ROZA-811649 format. One record per residue (C-alpha): x, y, z negated; residue number from 0. Coordinates in nm, 2 decimals, padded with zeros to 4 digits, always signed. Layout:
BEGIN
+--------+--------+--------+-----+
!     c1 !     c2 !     c3 ! num !
+--------+--------+--------+-----+
!      X !      Y !      Z ! NUM !
...
+--------+--------+--------+-----+
***
This chain:
BEGIN
+--------+--------+--------+-----+
!     c1 !     c2 !     c3 ! num !
+--------+--------+--------+-----+
! -00.04 ! +01.48 ! +02.57 !   0 !
! +00.20 ! +01.49 ! +02.87 !   1 !
! +00.47 ! +01.74 ! +02.86 !   2 !
! +00.51 ! +01.97 ! +03.16 !   3 !
! +00.88 ! +01.94 ! +03.13 !   4 !
! +00.92 ! +01.58 ! +03.13 !   5 !
! +00.71 ! +01.26 ! +03.11 !   6 !
! +00.73 ! +01.23 ! +02.72 !   7 !
! +00.96 ! +01.43 ! +02.51 !   8 !
! +01.18 ! +01.26 ! +02.25 !   9 !
! +00.98 ! +01.40 ! +01.96 !  10 !
! +00.64 ! +01.30 ! +02.11 !  11 !
! +00.77 ! +00.94 ! +02.14 !  12 !
! +00.88 ! +00.95 ! +01.78 !  13 !
! +00.53 ! +01.08 ! +01.68 !  14 !
! +00.36 ! +00.80 ! +01.87 !  15 !
! +00.58 ! +00.55 ! +01.69 !  16 !
! +00.52 ! +00.70 ! +01.36 !  17 !
! +00.14 ! +00.70 ! +01.43 !  18 !
! +00.16 ! +00.32 ! +01.51 !  19 !
! +00.36 ! +00.26 ! +01.19 !  20 !
! +00.09 ! +00.46 ! +00.99 !  21 !
! -00.19 ! +00.25 ! +01.14 !  22 !
! -00.01 ! -00.09 ! +01.07 !  23 !
! +00.08 ! +00.03 ! +00.72 !  24 !
! -00.26 ! +00.15 ! +00.63 !  25 !
! -00.43 ! -00.15 ! +00.77 !  26 !
! -00.22 ! -00.39 ! +00.57 !  27 !
! -00.15 ! -00.21 ! +00.25 !  28 !
! -00.38 ! +00.08 ! +00.16 !  29 !
! -00.70 ! -00.08 ! +00.25 !  30 !
! -00.62 ! -00.38 ! +00.04 !  31 !
! -00.61 ! -00.13 ! -00.24 !  32 !
! -00.97 ! -00.03 ! -00.18 !  33 !
! -00.88 ! +00.31 ! -00.02 !  34 !
! -00.79 ! +00.42 ! +00.33 !  35 !
! -00.73 ! +00.72 ! +00.55 !  36 !
! -01.11 ! +00.78 ! +00.54 !  37 !
! -01.21 ! +01.04 ! +00.29 !  38 !
! -01.44 ! +01.33 ! +00.19 !  39 !
! -01.16 ! +01.57 ! +00.08 !  40 !
! -00.83 ! +01.67 ! +00.24 !  41 !
! -00.56 ! +01.93 ! +00.19 !  42 !
! -00.33 ! +02.05 ! +00.49 !  43 !
! -00.05 ! +02.30 ! +00.56 !  44 !
! +00.04 ! +02.48 ! +00.88 !  45 !
! +00.42 ! +02.45 ! +00.88 !  46 !
! +00.65 ! +02.67 ! +01.06 !  47 !
! +00.66 ! +02.65 ! +01.44 !  48 !
! +00.93 ! +02.77 ! +01.67 !  49 !
! +00.68 ! +02.98 ! +01.85 !  50 !
! +00.53 ! +03.13 ! +01.53 !  51 !
! +00.17 ! +03.25 ! +01.56 !  52 !
! +00.19 ! +03.18 ! +01.94 !  53 !
! +00.13 ! +02.82 ! +01.84 !  54 !
! -00.22 ! +02.69 ! +01.74 !  55 !
! -00.37 ! +02.42 ! +01.52 !  56 !
! -00.65 ! +02.19 ! +01.61 !  57 !
! -00.82 ! +01.94 ! +01.37 !  58 !
! -00.98 ! +01.62 ! +01.51 !  59 !
! -01.24 ! +01.48 ! +01.27 !  60 !
! -01.43 ! +01.16 ! +01.33 !  61 !
! -01.65 ! +00.93 ! +01.14 !  62 !
! -01.85 ! +00.61 ! +01.18 !  63 !
! -02.17 ! +00.79 ! +01.08 !  64 !
! -02.32 ! +01.13 ! +01.15 !  65 !
! -02.21 ! +01.38 ! +00.89 !  66 !
! -02.10 ! +01.74 ! +00.83 !  67 !
! -01.85 ! +01.94 ! +00.64 !  68 !
! -01.66 ! +02.27 ! +00.60 !  69 !
! -01.30 ! +02.37 ! +00.66 !  70 !
! -01.20 ! +02.63 ! +00.40 !  71 !
! -00.93 ! +02.88 ! +00.51 !  72 !
! -00.71 ! +03.12 ! +00.33 !  73 !
! -00.89 ! +03.45 ! +00.24 !  74 !
! -01.22 ! +03.29 ! +00.19 !  75 !
! -01.31 ! +03.21 ! +00.55 !  76 !
! -01.50 ! +02.89 ! +00.63 !  77 !
! -01.55 ! +02.69 ! +00.95 !  78 !
! -01.85 ! +02.45 ! +00.92 !  79 !
! -01.84 ! +02.15 ! +01.14 !  80 !
! -02.07 ! +01.85 ! +01.23 !  81 !
! -01.96 ! +01.50 ! +01.34 !  82 !
! -02.15 ! +01.26 ! +01.56 !  83 !
! -02.09 ! +00.90 ! +01.48 !  84 !
! -01.79 ! +00.75 ! +01.67 !  85 !
! -01.70 ! +01.08 ! +01.84 !  86 !
! -01.43 ! +01.33 ! +01.75 !  87 !
! -01.52 ! +01.69 ! +01.66 !  88 !
! -01.24 ! +01.94 ! +01.74 !  89 !
! -01.20 ! +02.24 ! +01.50 !  90 !
! -00.97 ! +02.51 ! +01.64 !  91 !
! -00.79 ! +02.73 ! +01.40 !  92 !
! -00.60 ! +03.03 ! +01.54 !  93 !
! -00.31 ! +03.17 ! +01.32 !  94 !
! -00.38 ! +03.51 ! +01.48 !  95 !
! -00.73 ! +03.50 ! +01.33 !  96 !
! -00.67 ! +03.33 ! +01.00 !  97 !
! -00.36 ! +03.36 ! +00.77 !  98 !
! -00.26 ! +02.99 ! +00.77 !  99 !
! +00.08 ! +02.99 ! +00.94 ! 100 !
! +00.38 ! +02.96 ! +00.71 ! 101 !
! +00.67 ! +03.16 ! +00.84 ! 102 !
! +01.02 ! +03.02 ! +00.90 ! 103 !
! +01.16 ! +03.09 ! +00.55 ! 104 !
! +01.18 ! +02.92 ! +00.21 ! 105 !
! +00.92 ! +03.01 ! -00.07 ! 106 !
! +00.57 ! +02.99 ! -00.20 ! 107 !
! +00.28 ! +03.12 ! +00.00 ! 108 !
! -00.01 ! +03.16 ! -00.24 ! 109 !
! -00.34 ! +03.03 ! -00.12 ! 110 !
! -00.22 ! +02.93 ! +00.22 ! 111 !
! -00.35 ! +02.57 ! +00.22 ! 112 !
! -00.63 ! +02.45 ! +00.44 ! 113 !
! -00.91 ! +02.25 ! +00.26 ! 114 !
! -01.14 ! +02.02 ! +00.44 ! 115 !
! -01.45 ! +01.86 ! +00.28 ! 116 !
! -01.71 ! +01.63 ! +00.43 ! 117 !
! -02.04 ! +01.49 ! +00.30 ! 118 !
! -01.96 ! +01.14 ! +00.44 ! 119 !
! -01.60 ! +00.98 ! +00.48 ! 120 !
! -01.42 ! +01.11 ! +00.78 ! 121 !
! -01.08 ! +01.07 ! +00.95 ! 122 !
! -00.88 ! +01.38 ! +01.02 ! 123 !
! -00.59 ! +01.43 ! +01.26 ! 124 !
! -00.40 ! +01.77 ! +01.28 ! 125 !
! -00.23 ! +01.89 ! +01.59 ! 126 !
! +00.00 ! +02.19 ! +01.62 ! 127 !
! +00.12 ! +02.30 ! +01.97 ! 128 !
! +00.22 ! +02.56 ! +02.21 ! 129 !
! +00.27 ! +02.50 ! +02.58 ! 130 !
! +00.47 ! +02.18 ! +02.61 ! 131 !
! +00.56 ! +02.17 ! +02.25 ! 132 !
! +00.34 ! +01.95 ! +02.04 ! 133 !
! +00.33 ! +01.78 ! +01.71 ! 134 !
! +00.05 ! +01.59 ! +01.53 ! 135 !
! -00.02 ! +01.38 ! +01.21 ! 136 !
! -00.27 ! +01.18 ! +01.04 ! 137 !
! -00.40 ! +01.38 ! +00.74 ! 138 !
! -00.43 ! +01.18 ! +00.42 ! 139 !
! -00.73 ! +01.21 ! +00.19 ! 140 !
! -00.68 ! +01.38 ! -00.15 ! 141 !
! -00.75 ! +01.07 ! -00.34 ! 142 !
! -00.46 ! +00.89 ! -00.18 ! 143 !
! -00.19 ! +01.15 ! -00.25 ! 144 !
! +00.09 ! +01.07 ! -00.48 ! 145 !
! +00.33 ! +01.24 ! -00.72 ! 146 !
! +00.67 ! +01.13 ! -00.58 ! 147 !
! +00.81 ! +01.17 ! -00.23 ! 148 !
! +01.13 ! +01.15 ! -00.03 ! 149 !
! +01.16 ! +01.36 ! +00.28 ! 150 !
! +01.20 ! +01.20 ! +00.62 ! 151 !
! +01.27 ! +01.43 ! +00.91 ! 152 !
! +01.53 ! +01.51 ! +01.17 ! 153 !
! +01.76 ! +01.80 ! +01.23 ! 154 !
! +01.64 ! +02.08 ! +01.46 ! 155 !
! +01.82 ! +02.16 ! +01.79 ! 156 !
! +02.03 ! +02.47 ! +01.87 ! 157 !
! +01.86 ! +02.79 ! +01.94 ! 158 !
! +01.90 ! +02.79 ! +02.31 ! 159 !
! +01.92 ! +02.50 ! +02.57 ! 160 !
! +01.72 ! +02.20 ! +02.62 ! 161 !
! +01.41 ! +02.40 ! +02.69 ! 162 !
! +01.41 ! +02.61 ! +02.38 ! 163 !
! +01.41 ! +02.99 ! +02.48 ! 164 !
! +01.72 ! +03.18 ! +02.37 ! 165 !
! +01.67 ! +03.36 ! +02.03 ! 166 !
! +01.40 ! +03.13 ! +01.88 ! 167 !
! +01.52 ! +02.98 ! +01.55 ! 168 !
! +01.44 ! +02.64 ! +01.45 ! 169 !
! +01.49 ! +02.43 ! +01.13 ! 170 !
! +01.42 ! +02.10 ! +00.96 ! 171 !
! +01.15 ! +02.15 ! +00.70 ! 172 !
! +00.92 ! +02.02 ! +00.44 ! 173 !
! +00.59 ! +02.17 ! +00.32 ! 174 !
! +00.42 ! +02.11 ! -00.02 ! 175 !
! +00.05 ! +02.18 ! -00.09 ! 176 !
! -00.08 ! +02.21 ! -00.44 ! 177 !
! -00.42 ! +02.04 ! -00.50 ! 178 !
! -00.45 ! +02.12 ! -00.87 ! 179 !
! -00.37 ! +02.43 ! -01.06 ! 180 !
! -00.05 ! +02.45 ! -01.27 ! 181 !
! +00.14 ! +02.18 ! -01.09 ! 182 !
! +00.50 ! +02.17 ! -01.16 ! 183 !
! +00.71 ! +02.04 ! -00.86 ! 184 !
! +01.07 ! +01.92 ! -00.91 ! 185 !
! +01.28 ! +01.94 ! -00.59 ! 186 !
! +01.63 ! +01.82 ! -00.52 ! 187 !
! +01.72 ! +01.93 ! -00.17 ! 188 !
! +01.96 ! +01.72 ! +00.04 ! 189 !
! +02.09 ! +02.03 ! +00.22 ! 190 !
! +02.10 ! +02.40 ! +00.15 ! 191 !
! +01.80 ! +02.61 ! +00.26 ! 192 !
! +01.81 ! +02.85 ! +00.56 ! 193 !
! +01.85 ! +03.16 ! +00.33 ! 194 !
! +02.13 ! +03.01 ! +00.12 ! 195 !
! +01.92 ! +03.05 ! -00.19 ! 196 !
! +01.89 ! +02.67 ! -00.28 ! 197 !
! +02.21 ! +02.48 ! -00.29 ! 198 !
! +02.21 ! +02.11 ! -00.17 ! 199 !
! +02.19 ! +01.85 ! -00.43 ! 200 !
! +02.09 ! +02.11 ! -00.70 ! 201 !
! +01.75 ! +02.04 ! -00.87 ! 202 !
! +01.50 ! +02.32 ! -00.94 ! 203 !
! +01.13 ! +02.35 ! -01.01 ! 204 !
! +00.83 ! +02.56 ! -00.88 ! 205 !
! +00.49 ! +02.59 ! -01.00 ! 206 !
! +00.19 ! +02.56 ! -00.75 ! 207 !
! -00.18 ! +02.63 ! -00.81 ! 208 !
! -00.45 ! +02.48 ! -00.61 ! 209 !
! -00.41 ! +02.57 ! -00.25 ! 210 !
! -00.07 ! +02.71 ! -00.27 ! 211 !
! +00.20 ! +02.61 ! -00.01 ! 212 !
! +00.56 ! +02.58 ! -00.06 ! 213 !
! +00.80 ! +02.56 ! +00.24 ! 214 !
! +01.16 ! +02.46 ! +00.24 ! 215 !
! +01.36 ! +02.50 ! +00.57 ! 216 !
! +01.72 ! +02.42 ! +00.65 ! 217 !
! +01.94 ! +02.59 ! +00.89 ! 218 !
! +01.91 ! +02.46 ! +01.24 ! 219 !
! +02.20 ! +02.20 ! +01.22 ! 220 !
! +02.09 ! +02.04 ! +00.89 ! 221 !
! +01.84 ! +01.76 ! +00.82 ! 222 !
! +01.63 ! +01.77 ! +00.50 ! 223 !
! +01.59 ! +01.39 ! +00.51 ! 224 !
! +01.66 ! +01.24 ! +00.16 ! 225 !
! +01.52 ! +01.55 ! -00.02 ! 226 !
! +01.35 ! +01.42 ! -00.35 ! 227 !
! +01.02 ! +01.58 ! -00.44 ! 228 !
! +00.81 ! +01.49 ! -00.74 ! 229 !
! +00.57 ! +01.65 ! -00.99 ! 230 !
! +00.65 ! +01.68 ! -01.36 ! 231 !
! +00.43 ! +01.64 ! -01.67 ! 232 !
! +00.41 ! +01.90 ! -01.93 ! 233 !
! +00.29 ! +01.95 ! -02.29 ! 234 !
! -00.05 ! +02.04 ! -02.15 ! 235 !
! -00.09 ! +01.83 ! -01.84 ! 236 !
! +00.02 ! +01.50 ! -01.68 ! 237 !
! +00.19 ! +01.47 ! -01.33 ! 238 !
! -00.04 ! +01.59 ! -01.06 ! 239 !
! -00.07 ! +01.48 ! -00.70 ! 240 !
! +00.06 ! +01.69 ! -00.41 ! 241 !
! +00.04 ! +01.67 ! -00.03 ! 242 !
! +00.38 ! +01.68 ! +00.14 ! 243 !
! +00.45 ! +01.74 ! +00.51 ! 244 !
! +00.78 ! +01.70 ! +00.69 ! 245 !
! +00.93 ! +01.78 ! +01.03 ! 246 !
! +01.10 ! +02.03 ! +01.22 ! 247 !
! +00.99 ! +02.36 ! +01.38 ! 248 !
! +01.16 ! +02.24 ! +01.71 ! 249 !
! +01.39 ! +01.95 ! +01.80 ! 250 !
! +01.49 ! +01.74 ! +02.10 ! 251 !
! +01.62 ! +01.46 ! +01.86 ! 252 !
! +01.97 ! +01.52 ! +02.01 ! 253 !
! +01.86 ! +01.34 ! +02.33 ! 254 !
! +02.15 ! +01.42 ! +02.58 ! 255 !
! +01.92 ! +01.44 ! +02.88 ! 256 !
! +01.63 ! +01.61 ! +02.72 ! 257 !
! +01.48 ! +01.90 ! +02.92 ! 258 !
! +01.25 ! +02.00 ! +02.64 ! 259 !
! +01.16 ! +01.95 ! +02.28 ! 260 !
! +00.88 ! +01.95 ! +02.03 ! 261 !
! +00.79 ! +02.05 ! +01.67 ! 262 !
! +00.78 ! +01.75 ! +01.43 ! 263 !
! +00.47 ! +01.73 ! +01.21 ! 264 !
! +00.41 ! +01.44 ! +00.98 ! 265 !
! +00.24 ! +01.39 ! +00.64 ! 266 !
! +00.45 ! +01.18 ! +00.40 ! 267 !
! +00.33 ! +00.88 ! +00.23 ! 268 !
! +00.40 ! +00.88 ! -00.15 ! 269 !
! +00.65 ! +00.63 ! -00.29 ! 270 !
! +00.36 ! +00.46 ! -00.46 ! 271 !
! +00.23 ! +00.35 ! -00.11 ! 272 !
! +00.57 ! +00.23 ! +00.03 ! 273 !
! +00.57 ! -00.14 ! +00.16 ! 274 !
! +00.83 ! -00.41 ! +00.23 ! 275 !
! +00.73 ! -00.53 ! +00.58 ! 276 !
! +00.68 ! -00.34 ! +00.90 ! 277 !
! +00.62 ! -00.42 ! +01.26 ! 278 !
! +00.76 ! -00.20 ! +01.53 ! 279 !
! +00.72 ! -00.19 ! +01.91 ! 280 !
! +00.98 ! -00.04 ! +02.15 ! 281 !
! +00.91 ! +00.24 ! +02.40 ! 282 !
! +00.94 ! +00.17 ! +02.77 ! 283 !
! +01.23 ! +00.31 ! +02.97 ! 284 !
! +01.43 ! +00.39 ! +02.66 ! 285 !
! +01.79 ! +00.31 ! +02.60 ! 286 !
! +01.73 ! +00.31 ! +02.22 ! 287 !
! +01.46 ! +00.40 ! +01.96 ! 288 !
! +01.52 ! +00.61 ! +01.65 ! 289 !
! +01.40 ! +00.47 ! +01.31 ! 290 !
! +01.44 ! +00.64 ! +00.97 ! 291 !
! +01.44 ! +00.38 ! +00.69 ! 292 !
! +01.43 ! +00.52 ! +00.33 ! 293 !
! +01.49 ! +00.31 ! +00.02 ! 294 !
! +01.42 ! +00.40 ! -00.35 ! 295 !
! +01.69 ! +00.18 ! -00.48 ! 296 !
! +02.03 ! +00.20 ! -00.31 ! 297 !
! +02.10 ! -00.17 ! -00.36 ! 298 !
! +01.79 ! -00.27 ! -00.15 ! 299 !
! +01.88 ! -00.50 ! +00.14 ! 300 !
! +01.70 ! -00.41 ! +00.45 ! 301 !
! +01.68 ! -00.66 ! +00.73 ! 302 !
! +01.59 ! -00.63 ! +01.11 ! 303 !
! +01.46 ! -00.95 ! +01.26 ! 304 !
! +01.63 ! -01.14 ! +00.97 ! 305 !
! +01.97 ! -00.97 ! +00.99 ! 306 !
! +02.09 ! -00.74 ! +00.72 ! 307 !
! +02.14 ! -00.37 ! +00.83 ! 308 !
! +02.45 ! -00.18 ! +00.71 ! 309 !
! +02.37 ! +00.10 ! +00.47 ! 310 !
! +02.40 ! +00.45 ! +00.61 ! 311 !
! +02.48 ! +00.75 ! +00.40 ! 312 !
+--------+--------+--------+-----+
***
C-alpha cells in the first residue's frame, strides 16, 4: 500500500523487508523440514493499534486448490469463507462488530484469539490498518508454532509529531496467543510495562487457556526487543506451543524526516526455526536500512559479507 503522507513510510519498508526475509527463510529452512507456511489451522491476535477500534483487520487467504474454511471469533461468532485456487479471498473483521481488538494495556484477555481453519492447506496474511497507518504479517500455521521466543520490535514514537495526532498513545508490544488449555508461559521482559506493574528483567509466569490472548506493552520510549518468552512444563503437562506477535502500536522508526508512521505487526518465528544464513536486499533511495539480529548464545559471531559485526547491547 502507498501512504498518503509519503511514498513509503519507514515502518512499511521494514515490513516489506521482513516479508522478504520470511519468504527466503521458509523456502530454505522450513520446507526442508516437511512443513511450511501452508496449513489448515491458524491462531491470530489483533494487537493494540494507536487508533484503537478505528483501525480494522483484513485476512488474505489463498490456496493452490479450491477450498473453504471458517474464521472463529471471540464470543462464538463465525465467518465462513471460500477460496478459489490461486486467488486471494479477503475476510474483513471489524473491531466495532467483533470483540477482537486488544486495548493498549498489559494483561490477559480471555478468549480474544482469532482461530482460522480450512479443509485444504491455505496461506494466511493479516493486515491491520487505518488511513495511512498500516501493518501486516504472514500468519504461521499452528503445527509450526514453537515453545520459546525472543521478542524483536522497535520503540514507538512520541505521542505527537511525525504525523501522529496529539494525544494518541503508542507503545512497543508483544502479544501471546494460547493454543492449548493450561499453558504456563514464562516471560522475562527487557523493559518495564506501560503500567509499571512488570519490572524489567524480572521473570514472571502467566497461564493461558486455548484462545486466550496476553499483551505486554512498554511506555512509548522503550523497546521490548530482547524479551524472553517460553512455555514451561508441569507435573501434569509438557511444554505447549504458543503464537507470539511483536511490533508497535505506532512508530516512525526514528526517521528524522518522516512525515508519518505505521503500526508494526509481525508474527515471531520460534527459536527452533532460527537459521544461520540470510540474504537481504537494500531498499532504493535509502541512506540506510535497519536490521534486528538476535542470537541465542551471546558468544555467537555474526558476519556481514564475511566481516564480523560488533556486538550491540
